[in-house]
LUMFI-275667 format. One line per 4 residues: number of its first residue (from 1); their letters; for each residue x, y, z of N, C-alpha, C. Coordinates in steps of 0.001 Angstrom, whole numbers. Atoms other than C-alpha are relative to their C-alpha. Layout:
N
NUM) A) X Y Z X Y Z X Y Z  ...
END
This chain:
395
1) MRRI) -1160 -332 221 -208156 -81250 -58855 -204 1652 -185  223 -1120 362 -207771 -77596 -58836 1625 781 -177  -1258 -342 198 -203843 -77308 -58890 811 -1317 -472  -1162 985 421 -201477 -79587 -61066 1177 695 -319
5) VVVG) -1312 -505 580 -197794 -78977 -61427 626 -1054 -641  -750 1003 964 -195795 -80527 -64207 1387 588 131  -1305 -512 18 -192147 -80330 -63492 771 -734 -1259  -935 551 1128 -189950 -80607 -66648 -837 475 -1184
9) ASAA) 819 -905 876 -190848 -78328 -69558 704 -484 -1479  -240 518 1381 -189558 -80443 -72562 -952 -757 -654  972 671 669 -191391 -82912 -74834 -1100 -540 904  1066 554 -730 -192979 -84907 -72206 -894 569 790
13) GFAA) 867 -1114 -1133 -193996 -82112 -69722 -894 765 -870  826 -703 831 -195196 -80074 -72497 -1378 -701 -554  962 936 526 -197164 -82867 -74052 -1119 -147 1000  645 346 -1265 -198614 -83459 -70497 -987 1056 460
17) AETL) 666 -1454 -224 -199646 -79772 -70072 -1079 259 -950  907 -483 1055 -201213 -79282 -73469 -1275 -1250 4  1261 1094 -4 -203436 -82757 -72834 -709 283 970  908 -484 -926 -204458 -81490 -69611 -1120 885 -461
21) RREG) 897 -1185 589 -206128 -78385 -71241 -983 -756 -889  918 418 1067 -207420 -80421 -74013 -949 -1095 491  1104 953 -808 -209130 -83166 -71658 -943 896 897  970 -792 -843 -210972 -80092 -70022 464 522 1332
25) YDGT) -236 -492 -1144 -208904 -79369 -66960 142 1563 -204  -121 -1660 -126 -209215 -75543 -66148 343 568 1008  -587 -633 -1342 -207555 -75331 -62896 1239 607 -303  -1202 -596 314 -204282 -73800 -62268 1122 -1217 -226
29) LTLV) -921 930 742 -201472 -75472 -64419 1269 796 69  -978 -540 -159 -198133 -74739 -63416 1117 -791 -670  -1122 1077 929 -194958 -75909 -65839 1332 582 722  -1157 -500 -526 -191662 -75701 -64122 1142 -607 -1093
33) GDEP) -1045 561 776 -188534 -75715 -66218 1370 387 437  -1214 -430 -422 -184958 -75571 -65446 803 1082 -834  -523 -849 930 -183946 -73849 -68685 -915 1202 -69  797 -1131 297 -184983 -70212 -69338 -857 -40 -1228
37) LAPY) 592 -80 1219 -186259 -70987 -72675 -1685 -790 -70  1129 724 288 -189791 -72063 -73648 183 -1325 -475  -199 1366 198 -190382 -75836 -74164 322 -32 -1629  -648 119 1288 -188183 -76881 -77413 174 -1351 -204
41) DRPP) -287 1159 290 -187495 -79730 -79310 1493 -602 97  -1559 375 -227 -184117 -81951 -78721 385 -571 -1082  -601 816 1259 -183638 -84139 -81667 648 575 -868  -857 -588 1132 -182472 -81705 -83956 1238 755 435
45) LSKQ) -1266 -359 -419 -179704 -80659 -81658 1224 -388 -453  -1304 640 551 -177377 -83212 -82916 200 -319 -1375  217 83 1378 -178628 -82888 -86290 10 1256 -637  32 -1057 768 -179902 -79711 -87896 521 1231 579
49) ILAA) -731 -1134 -807 -178653 -77412 -85260 1403 69 37  -1328 -19 32 -175482 -78551 -84972 819 139 -1347  -624 -140 1315 -174868 -78679 -88736 -356 1508 -615  309 -1414 252 -176165 -74996 -88690 -953 113 -1227
53) EWEP) 981 12 1201 -179105 -76032 -91243 -1219 756 774  1003 -531 -691 -181524 -74636 -88640 487 1068 932  -197 -919 -1066 -181649 -71778 -86364 -711 -316 1235  676 551 -1219 -182920 -72046 -82741 -1629 50 -38
57) ERLA) 1501 -459 -6 -186357 -70536 -83425 -649 -1191 -523  644 1195 385 -187271 -73724 -85335 -382 -949 832  -89 1288 -1077 -187112 -75838 -82161 -1192 157 752  1026 -142 -763 -190079 -74257 -80455 -988 -977 -128
61) LRTP) 1040 887 307 -192891 -76757 -79782 -1243 652 -402  1354 -989 711 -195586 -73986 -80352 525 1344 -37  163 -1217 31 -195981 -70771 -81166 -119 880 1314  354 -538 -1081 -196001 -68074 -78673 -1620 210 542
65) DALA) 1504 -80 -279 -199689 -67455 -79041 -546 -1458 436  564 1091 -377 -200467 -71012 -78866 331 -392 1443  -548 462 -1304 -198413 -71487 -75727 -725 943 1023  524 -881 -1185 -200078 -68440 -74083 -1536 -564 80
69) ALDL) 1436 311 8 -203487 -69874 -75168 -320 -1281 1157  -88 1226 -871 -202614 -72873 -72780 -355 674 1507  240 -801 -1350 -203032 -70377 -69813 792 -611 1158  -777 788 -868 -200114 -71788 -68110 683 840 1186
73) DLRL) -587 -786 -771 -198352 -70427 -65042 1571 -544 -44  -1517 692 474 -194661 -70903 -66513 836 429 1090  -1216 -346 -804 -191801 -71040 -64084 1306 -428 -816  -1329 575 624 -188777 -71215 -66402 1127 611 584
77) GVAA) -1429 -369 -683 -185116 -70896 -65264 22 -185 1344  -77 383 -1435 -185829 -72474 -62013 -265 -1314 203  26 1426 -93 -185215 -76018 -61132 -885 -268 1249  441 728 -1199 -187184 -78201 -58728 1084 -444 807
81) TGLE) -1093 350 -866 -185124 -79016 -55639 -657 -926 1140  734 1236 -1247 -187638 -81182 -53250 -1285 -80 -565  1577 371 16 -190952 -82770 -53030 -319 -584 1391  594 174 -1150 -192947 -83034 -50039 -1373 -491 -177
85) PADR) 1232 341 -5 -195710 -85410 -50391 -1006 19 822  925 -78 -1065 -197292 -85224 -47184 -959 1518 69  772 -1349 -48 -197871 -81416 -47474 -326 179 -1596  327 -103 1489 -198282 -81905 -51544 514 1361 -466
89) TVEL) -706 -1148 683 -195673 -79222 -52413 1148 -302 -703  -1287 263 491 -192902 -78984 -54626 1008 1325 78  -689 -1068 -90 -190029 -76807 -53853 956 332 -1244  -770 -388 1334 -188171 -74725 -56266 1383 768 340
93) ADGS) -1391 -507 -245 -184499 -73387 -56366 -299 1430 229  163 -1329 -450 -185845 -69759 -55889 -390 69 1362  450 -128 -1340 -187067 -70479 -52551 -1549 -340 167  1580 257 11 -190742 -70850 -53343 -587 -1337 -4
97) ALPY) 890 1308 -162 -193142 -73807 -52938 -1119 95 -814  1359 -109 699 -195725 -74873 -55134 -1043 -1300 508  1027 1127 -261 -198805 -76633 -53784 -825 -707 -1322  533 806 1044 -200375 -79310 -55873 -1047 -1014 471
101) DGLL) 1185 1284 -203 -203464 -81783 -55966 347 -948 -904  -485 1009 906 -201875 -83563 -58881 1381 537 -539  -1381 -365 541 -198135 -83701 -60055 433 -908 -1051  -449 1032 1118 -196685 -85103 -63199 1550 413 -25
105) IATG) -1532 -151 -44 -192647 -85471 -62974 564 -323 -1489  -517 313 1258 -190991 -85049 -66376 1200 773 -19  -1139 -628 16 -187541 -84023 -65492 1225 -400 -731  -947 333 846 -185614 -85822 -68044 1084 -550 493
109) VRPR) -1384 508 -245 -181986 -86663 -67958 852 777 -187  -1175 -731 554 -178562 -85334 -68054 1042 -630 -391  -1082 855 284 -175369 -86330 -69654 865 -390 1088  -877 475 -638 -173013 -88340 -68150 1435 647 -276
113) RLPG) -1223 -663 341 -169576 -86713 -67833 1096 -863 563  -1434 681 -389 -165825 -87529 -67626 726 850 849  -666 -1012 -827 -163376 -86228 -65128 948 781 -936  -747 -904 1032 -161448 -83356 -66572 -1095 1145 -371
117) EGAH) 879 -1034 339 -162596 -80091 -67702 62 212 -1611  28 -497 1416 -163399 -78654 -71249 -626 -866 -837  534 843 1176 -165254 -81309 -72994 -1470 575 -102  1415 -344 486 -168462 -80638 -74552 -1102 -1200 494
121) VLRT) 926 1122 -29 -171941 -82538 -73914 -874 623 -809  956 -172 1124 -174837 -82506 -76190 -1386 -296 559  1479 273 -448 -178342 -82092 -74236 -682 1389 -235  778 -1001 -58 -179390 -78475 -74276 335 792 -1429
125) LDDA) -538 -913 1265 -179594 -75773 -77156 1225 817 283  -1446 -605 -298 -176679 -74023 -75563 1086 -888 -34  -1110 1160 293 -174548 -77118 -75623 243 -121 -1510  -20 80 1429 -175406 -77541 -79273 605 1250 -845
129) LTLR) -277 -1340 481 -174849 -73917 -80045 1674 88 110  -1363 46 -419 -171632 -73944 -78214 1233 -885 -661  -820 757 560 -170110 -76825 -79950 -53 453 -1470  79 -411 1359 -171438 -75581 -83468 1040 1073 -290
133) ERLT) -1061 -856 244 -169082 -72687 -83172 1315 -432 -154  -1299 444 -14 -166102 -74742 -82698 95 -904 -1153  -275 999 921 -166711 -77380 -85474 304 754 -1443  -477 -394 1229 -164775 -75423 -88235 834 -1094 -726
137) PGRR) -591 1247 964 -163088 -77365 -91115 1383 -176 557  -1581 385 -382 -159706 -78977 -89985 224 -10 1406  -1 350 -1435 -160641 -79019 -86362 -135 -1415 429  66 1348 -266 -159957 -82172 -84556 -886 -283 1065
141) LVVV) 1102 71 -929 -162765 -83396 -82696 -22 -1689 324  -77 1647 -248 -162683 -86755 -80549 -1409 -39 841  1342 413 -545 -166269 -88108 -79740 114 -1315 823  25 1225 -737 -166290 -90416 -76691 -1282 -652 88
145) GAGF) 1419 546 129 -169159 -92775 -77293 -384 -113 -1226  580 150 1513 -170457 -94165 -80486 -1528 -602 148  1447 178 -2 -174069 -94613 -79579 -603 925 -1015  443 -1007 1164 -176563 -92809 -81731 96 1119 249
149) LGAE) -154 -1265 23 -176120 -89514 -80275 1728 424 -235  -1222 -351 253 -172259 -89562 -80516 325 -349 -1518  -88 479 1439 -172598 -91346 -84084 -533 1298 -948  569 -885 758 -174957 -88409 -85265 855 1286 77
153) AAAV) -834 -1214 -175 -172484 -85536 -83850 1288 -327 -896  -1190 391 571 -169540 -87591 -85446 -246 507 -1750  321 4 1644 -171391 -87525 -88872 -179 1477 -363  228 -1292 214 -172277 -83914 -88626 1323 674 -110
157) AWRL) -1212 -682 -131 -168730 -82840 -87657 820 -277 -1336  -782 241 1000 -167257 -84768 -90500 -583 621 -1422  412 -701 1159 -169578 -83148 -93122 283 1513 111  -676 -1335 -395 -168282 -79888 -91484 1263 285 -317
161) GCEV) -1520 -75 307 -164745 -80781 -92602 778 -96 1129  -800 -26 -1285 -163561 -81576 -89072 535 -1505 -234  -525 1384 1 -161152 -84498 -88484 -495 -659 1243  959 357 -1008 -163263 -86655 -86452 603 -1647 596
165) TLLE) -323 1230 -376 -162117 -89668 -84040 -967 -527 1053  1106 712 -629 -164879 -91924 -82488 661 -1040 876  -538 1126 -1139 -163873 -93752 -79205 -1228 -840 496  1137 744 -416 -166092 -96652 -78011 598 -1041 853
169) PAPV) -713 1106 -862 -165284 -99006 -75110 -618 -1385 -485  534 1345 399 -167460 -101992 -76587 532 -443 -1277  -945 369 1145 -165795 -104097 -79153 -621 438 -1600  1016 -334 1244 -168855 -103303 -81733 -945 1176 784
173) PLAH) 1018 -1045 -179 -170660 -99968 -81501 -1526 -458 97  1256 155 -45 -174344 -100367 -80405 -436 -1677 -216  356 1606 115 -174148 -104206 -80474 -1011 -373 1150  795 212 -1357 -175900 -104274 -76990 -1518 266 -475
177) AVGR) 1513 -554 306 -179061 -102519 -78556 -299 -871 -1423  324 588 1583 -179049 -103926 -82371 563 -830 -392  -578 1193 244 -176960 -106840 -82247 1485 242 -706  -1661 -274 524 -173167 -107268 -83612 -148 281 -1273
181) EVGE) -67 -84 1404 -173954 -107650 -87414 -494 1303 -330  724 -1446 353 -176310 -104518 -87476 1127 1100 448  -977 -971 -713 -173742 -102620 -85221 955 127 -1011  -1507 -235 1254 -170716 -103302 -87960 -700 671 -1026
185) ILTN) 441 -712 1099 -172917 -102105 -90729 -120 1592 398  265 -1343 -142 -173730 -98838 -89081 1592 414 574  -1352 -500 -260 -170074 -98471 -87868 879 -42 -1355  -613 -258 1244 -169012 -99101 -91587 -121 1494 -652
189) AHLE) -48 -1366 658 -170430 -95911 -92694 713 1044 731  -1090 -768 -591 -167974 -93992 -90336 1379 -284 -645  -1362 646 621 -164878 -96044 -91620 93 475 -1216  4 -358 1491 -166052 -95289 -95289 299 1404 -156
193) RGVK) -350 -1349 327 -165707 -91752 -94760 1392 713 682  -1441 -82 -579 -162311 -91791 -92969 -177 632 1461  207 -59 -1571 -163675 -91230 -89511 848 -1063 703  -837 646 -552 -161173 -92679 -87222 -780 -648 1330
197) LRCG) 764 755 -1134 -162798 -95445 -84921 705 -910 824  -609 1028 -1039 -161277 -97160 -81935 -988 -611 866  785 809 -911 -163180 -99791 -80111 666 -694 1077  -627 745 -1119 -162480 -101551 -76884 817 921 677
201) VTVT) -998 -939 -517 -160785 -98353 -75373 -1019 552 934  644 -625 -1113 -161706 -96690 -72124 734 1549 156  -508 -1332 -374 -161324 -93030 -71645 -191 177 1476  202 -108 -1662 -160461 -92165 -67954 -105 1551 190
205) EVTE) -100 -1476 -243 -160174 -88249 -68279 231 638 -1276  -163 -1158 1034 -160424 -85284 -70353 1175 966 423  -1113 -806 -334 -157010 -83244 -70698 -40 1268 -680  -154 -1336 817 -155956 -79933 -72011 288 -341 -1418
209) DGVR) -153 260 1391 -154893 -81679 -75145 -973 -1007 -576  990 904 540 -157652 -84138 -75585 -505 -1205 905  734 1189 -875 -158488 -87553 -73868 1064 -674 308  -1196 1010 -538 -156323 -90054 -71840 -978 -1125 60
213) LADG) 452 1270 -33 -156957 -93533 -72178 270 -822 1255  -454 865 -917 -156809 -96286 -69697 1425 -285 156  -1440 174 -106 -153367 -97307 -70641 899 1005 -180  -995 -1344 -1 -152073 -93650 -70398 313 600 -1292
217) EVIE) 30 -792 1395 -152251 -92856 -74128 -930 1322 180  676 -1056 83 -153409 -89438 -74741 -198 357 -1684  364 -300 1460 -155313 -88670 -78102 -536 1328 -139  219 -1365 61 -154996 -85245 -78852 -1320 544 -893
221) ADEV) 1366 -717 662 -157966 -83032 -79913 -108 1531 29  277 -1386 -159 -158919 -79380 -80356 -1581 30 926  1308 -122 -725 -162584 -80300 -79140 -344 -1547 596  542 1227 -552 -164090 -83253 -77063 -1201 204 361
225) LVAV) 1196 231 -483 -167553 -84431 -77035 -159 -1245 586  173 1380 -726 -168635 -86883 -74396 -1346 -168 -149  1294 512 411 -171698 -88911 -75405 281 -1369 701  -350 1334 -702 -171395 -91853 -72908 -1257 -169 891
229) GSLP) 1355 509 -691 -175194 -92049 -71869 -220 1322 994  470 -852 -938 -177201 -90355 -69354 -657 -265 1464  769 346 -1287 -178691 -90124 -65728 -1029 747 199  1153 -581 -261 -182114 -89592 -64794 51 1225 936
233) NTEW) -59 -1167 -846 -182677 -86280 -63039 -1100 -297 1043  843 422 -1153 -184161 -87599 -59747 689 492 1393  -607 -335 -1150 -181860 -86254 -57197 -929 951 984  818 -1106 -704 -184393 -83400 -56234 -1215 -909 839
237) LAGS) 989 710 -741 -186632 -86529 -55118 432 -798 1333  -444 799 -1290 -184569 -87639 -52305 -783 383 1408  745 1 -1285 -186467 -88169 -49128 -1611 273 -224  1536 -316 552 -189844 -87918 -51229 -894 -1198 614
241) GLTI) 855 1278 -96 -190833 -91570 -50483 -359 -674 -1117  173 521 1068 -190988 -92132 -54040 1179 -1066 -501  -965 1154 176 -189291 -95561 -55401 768 470 -1147  -1080 -554 814 -186059 -94436 -57263 663 -1293 -721
245) GDGV) -982 1201 339 -184302 -97022 -59359 163 277 -1669  -523 -328 1248 -182514 -95826 -62535 -1363 793 -730  1266 -886 508 -185707 -93204 -62995 -956 -128 1057  1100 261 -1013 -188961 -92855 -61152 -647 -1249 -256
249) VCDE) 425 1287 341 -190323 -96074 -60873 -1768 112 160  1624 -108 160 -194198 -96268 -62041 -420 -1441 -324  775 1275 431 -196724 -98873 -62625 -416 199 -1350  464 -247 1306 -198478 -99515 -65865 -679 1292 -538
253) YCKA) 602 -1168 334 -200383 -96416 -65593 758 1312 -88  -1301 -1059 -241 -197042 -94325 -65239 -451 789 1333  144 -464 -1389 -198233 -93722 -61627 982 -318 926  -1092 115 -859 -195643 -93201 -59111 -374 -337 1497
257) APNV) 671 -197 -1427 -197574 -92361 -55906 -1550 695 -202  1313 -515 195 -201132 -91274 -55182 138 1536 -490  220 -1201 938 -201832 -88257 -57670 1426 380 -450  -1331 -286 311 -198151 -88370 -58653 293 -880 -1299
261) YAAG) -348 621 1279 -197245 -89464 -62363 1448 477 -493  -1389 -335 885 -194038 -89385 -64404 -139 -541 -1393  8 287 1195 -193372 -89559 -68035 1418 500 -579  -1313 -336 836 -190361 -89249 -70533 1095 -598 521
265) DVAR) -1235 641 -104 -186967 -90024 -70200 373 -332 1650  -82 519 -1312 -187097 -89946 -66288 -870 -1153 433  992 1252 -422 -189881 -92507 -65980 432 -1378 -261  -66 1494 180 -189221 -96146 -65570 -1464 -737 382
269) WYNP) 1162 559 -55 -192528 -97772 -66051 -169 -1449 -676  168 1206 398 -193861 -101280 -66530 -939 35 -1067  565 -79 1277 -194732 -101810 -70210 -788 -1362 -19  538 1532 -45 -197348 -104888 -70116 36 -722 -1420
273) LFGT) -67 549 1195 -197046 -105206 -73823 1389 -898 -107  -1195 706 38 -193406 -106442 -73435 341 -838 1529  -131 559 -1302 -193902 -107625 -69888 1196 362 962  -1364 -396 -968 -191012 -105644 -68182 5 1454 141
277) SMRI) -215 -1349 -335 -190139 -102376 -66878 1183 608 -1002  -1049 -524 1015 -188289 -100057 -69189 -104 1747 227  -287 -1605 144 -186997 -96304 -69396 428 166 -1476  -275 -447 1199 -186907 -94904 -72826 174 1379 -557
281) EHRT) -483 -1526 434 -184967 -92011 -74224 -183 398 -1529  149 -69 1250 -186780 -91638 -77237 -1226 1307 -61  828 -1133 -19 -188650 -88259 -78486 -1368 -483 -177  1455 297 196 -191963 -90127 -79549 -367 -605 1000
285) TAAE) 524 659 -1196 -192285 -92155 -76593 -364 1086 1392  22 -915 -770 -191653 -89066 -74558 -1350 780 47  1097 -444 -31 -194639 -87236 -75877 -1019 -685 306  1243 834 -309 -196887 -90188 -76003 -299 -330 1658
289) QGMA) -42 387 -1547 -196066 -91043 -72215 -631 1360 772  595 -1276 -668 -196768 -87303 -71466 -1599 -21 31  1510 106 365 -200067 -87474 -72880 -816 -1245 957  768 922 -883 -201089 -90754 -71115 70 219 1210
293) AARN) -146 4 -1659 -199880 -90039 -67778 -850 1305 314  853 -1152 -328 -201804 -86694 -68033 -1609 -467 25  1201 531 78 -204900 -88494 -68891 -338 -804 1062  189 748 -1338 -204531 -90929 -66116 -196 588 1221
297) LLAA) 61 -834 -1248 -203980 -88457 -63692 -1481 784 223  1333 -369 32 -207299 -87003 -64449 -1284 -974 135  1434 889 135 -209383 -90163 -64841 -140 -407 1371  406 1033 -1385 -210993 -92290 -62058 618 -1219 -64
301) PQAR) -909 1005 157 -209004 -95135 -61274 -689 -1380 -728  132 1003 752 -211229 -97651 -63168 -161 511 -1515  130 -443 1231 -210985 -95522 -66215 1432 88 -400  -1338 -123 626 -207245 -95527 -66519 420 -960 -846
305) KPFA) -703 850 1063 -205266 -97057 -69368 1319 -240 215  -1594 335 -68 -202012 -99022 -69206 613 684 -1190  -823 -444 912 -199340 -97227 -71130 951 -1231 -647  -456 1244 438 -198269 -99989 -73507 454 231 -1458
309) PVPY) -294 -375 1369 -196539 -98500 -76554 998 -791 -522  -1131 415 834 -194441 -99801 -79394 1072 1161 -221  -911 -1187 288 -191437 -97567 -78985 554 -109 -1497  -719 -208 1471 -189894 -95832 -82035 1016 1039 252
313) FWSD) -993 -879 185 -186872 -94108 -82755 463 96 -1364  -615 -397 1078 -184993 -92585 -85553 1371 544 139  -1294 -827 -329 -181542 -91592 -86221 447 344 -1659  -478 -544 1208 -179811 -89593 -89359 1342 -136 158
317) QYDM) -1543 -107 -7 -176114 -90512 -89912 468 48 -1497  -606 -226 1674 -174500 -89185 -93238 -1191 -258 -759  1139 142 940 -176980 -90533 -95988 -951 -1049 449  835 1069 -463 -178431 -93016 -93775 -1071 271 813
321) KIQA) 1113 -218 -679 -181916 -93092 -92486 -219 -1389 1068  6 1124 -763 -182167 -95480 -89376 -1555 105 814  1271 -157 -746 -185707 -96316 -87885 -78 -1381 606  205 1224 -508 -186855 -98745 -85422 -1279 -68 910
325) YGYL) 1162 309 -645 -189952 -100071 -83796 242 -1218 1124  -169 1262 -1069 -189974 -102236 -80444 816 321 747  -807 -105 -932 -187953 -103027 -77778 1166 -1050 -450  -1189 1067 438 -184576 -104494 -78975 903 -439 630
329) RGHD) -1009 616 -872 -182485 -104903 -76121 -415 -1298 726  156 1393 -377 -181991 -108292 -74849 -493 -1029 -787  586 892 874 -182999 -110005 -77870 814 -1147 -186  -634 1232 149 -182201 -113495 -78566 472 -328 -1460
333) EVAV) -131 407 1618 -182035 -113586 -82510 -413 1386 -812  247 -1182 952 -181752 -111043 -85488 -494 -862 -1268  106 548 1479 -183184 -112113 -88956 -453 1234 -1093  413 -959 1226 -183070 -109785 -92193 -984 -629 -817
337) VEGD) 1331 400 515 -186414 -109926 -93588 -128 984 -1490  -171 -1014 987 -185778 -107421 -96328 1201 654 -378  -1112 -698 220 -182930 -106054 -98324 1113 -1079 385  -1238 701 -154 -179272 -107008 -97669 784 783 926
341) LADS) -1005 -731 -763 -176746 -106175 -94824 995 764 -773  -1192 -538 709 -174090 -105757 -97272 -191 1366 -775  199 -1232 594 -175793 -103114 -99122 -506 1293 797  374 -1078 -874 -176766 -101011 -96024 -1363 428 -315
345) RFVA) 1282 -296 271 -180356 -101296 -97099 -752 -1461 344  216 1204 -277 -182248 -103710 -95105 -1104 136 1142  944 -50 -1173 -185142 -104489 -92639 520 -1329 833  -608 1233 -754 -183844 -106642 -89646 -1194 -295 1158
349) AYRT) 802 267 -988 -186262 -108392 -87113 401 -603 1173  -719 480 -1383 -185562 -109195 -83334 -934 -765 477  930 1094 -709 -186848 -112017 -81597 472 1 1622  -279 408 -1396 -186976 -112329 -77621 -913 -1221 338
353) GDRL) 748 1085 -361 -188168 -115703 -76569 -683 -467 -1196  608 529 1340 -190755 -116867 -79133 -1012 1078 -299  697 -998 482 -191994 -113359 -79896 603 998 -908  -800 -1149 858 -191195 -110531 -82550 -190 1132 997
357) TGVL) 118 -1015 -915 -190273 -107716 -80153 684 1233 -814  -661 -1255 716 -188522 -105347 -82728 392 14 -1422  -403 -195 1440 -187663 -104358 -86159 916 1390 -245  -919 -1073 231 -184868 -101893 -87376 103 -82 -1627
361) AVGM) -71 -199 1407 -184542 -100530 -90824 1237 1236 -223  -955 -884 442 -181567 -98755 -92546 -75 -30 -1451  199 -322 1312 -181884 -96969 -95741 -1182 -373 -831  1258 298 319 -185517 -98006 -96254 -941 876 -28
365) PPKA) 1091 -1004 -423 -188761 -96159 -96878 -781 -387 1117  814 -73 -1226 -191002 -95731 -93957 -922 -1293 -99  1016 1140 -30 -193660 -98338 -95247 658 -1214 139  -623 1419 -101 -191041 -101056 -95280 48 -638 1436
369) IRQW) -184 310 -1270 -190824 -100794 -91530 -1269 224 949  1330 -282 -597 -194295 -99434 -90655 -953 -1283 -3  901 1039 99 -196047 -102680 -91705 272 -1015 1353  -174 746 -1008 -194258 -104370 -88794 -267 482 1306
373) RQAI) 141 -441 -1117 -195301 -102285 -86017 -1382 -809 606  1278 644 -618 -198862 -103907 -85774 306 -1376 574  -639 1513 -279 -197085 -107478 -85639 393 168 1540  -732 -158 -1211 -195098 -106185 -82629 -1154 498 1071
377) ATGA) 983 -458 -766 -198078 -104453 -81166 -1052 -976 590  1067 1135 -288 -200292 -107559 -81110 784 -1326 691  -779 1311 -755 -197344 -109923 -79475 -20 -980 -970  -370 1111 1015 -196847 -111801 -82749 1022 -840 228
381) AWHD) -1129 1175 -10 -195139 -115163 -82527 948 104 -1012  -1124 -93 1184 -191923 -115250 -84219 -22 -533 -1509  208 855 1177 -192627 -117976 -86401 -1256 211 -839  1147 -301 969 -195873 -116742 -87615 281 1502 -786
385) SVRT) -278 -1212 811 -194380 -113297 -88592 1458 28 -1019  -1087 -269 810 -191031 -113976 -89913 394 -1670 -533  -360 1223 739 -190200 -116915 -92453 1299 -580 669  -1140 742 -659 -187937 -119512 -91201 1107 -262 -834
389) TVPA) -1126 86 1036 -186132 -119300 -94461 707 1297 -418  -791 -1281 -95 -185011 -115942 -93727 1272 -188 741  -1147 296 -646 -181191 -115912 -92843 59 605 1487  -166 -593 -1265 -180771 -115033 -89210 1505 411 201
393) VKS) -1298 -579 -184 -177602 -113161 -88156 261 -254 1569  -97 455 -1272 -175778 -113931 -84824 -77 1368 809  191 -1279 -671 -176484 -111258 -82210 1366 156 950
END
């Protein structure tokens, strides 16, 4: 391989490019990004950047000198528009085509939007800075979607003195991911601070005055943030022959096709640790997968290693630190193994089948949850790791 192209210049793509160099690849390495900025970190957008605690310079993944040392052919501010596997070329929006011997796809996701004009989304630095300018004391902000992103933004807006209304179609926010009782505890943090929360409502469009609900009611707002999930950026791969299904479908090695690998938010791969395919939109997984995919791209077939991580994510809301390991979706049972839900300081373990598959902590030190990671990584049986005397909560 003398020409490798990495499409996507955020966490996964940059981790892949850096790993290729670290592993000794000295050929042409092209990094394509649709934003004009050098690779930067996204999790602070809904926290420190939105709160004006950080300025944009702090987001850079590497210093200019460290970036230059990688000797990359940087193609920033230009999107990939097509892939021709037979010719091994990536087509770009500026009309050029990049030949490759190896390709790594890390094009991430984009926010889902609602009908109507004027709503904010929160994915890029420009998105965060635009919304930040508008979050002044007394402004009325409606956040559509009470998932982790919407909840983080609502918490920041409340701290900035905004009047915040949080709208969620589900009966309990995040119940599908963390369970009903844990979801209610996270919800209470908003209610205790005077954030208006309405669950079981569907927003059909953004209007000049705010948002319209399915029953015709208009909730007035000065600003609207839509945080209702995301879509993998795979349209540019139409006609490429790659399998697309809520992301670029890969095997356990992150391989999508011969000499084509994928990583990060756009990749749906088979995780042998949990025995299922998954697409994870977490910062830590993105970097780890970028590194794993890069190594497998360079390796001989017999030397490739499955990517079988214990996913990790964190969220900061108000004074709460939320951390989780594992794969919580689709769980069968939740048990509090330390602390108390009522105190909003607890560790909850998650069972799927007869296995411990996840753990989530709120308001606890890192060591309280870190010790559970190894049990998840080794596929520990539920009854071997969680005492049967520990009270379970209904999911």
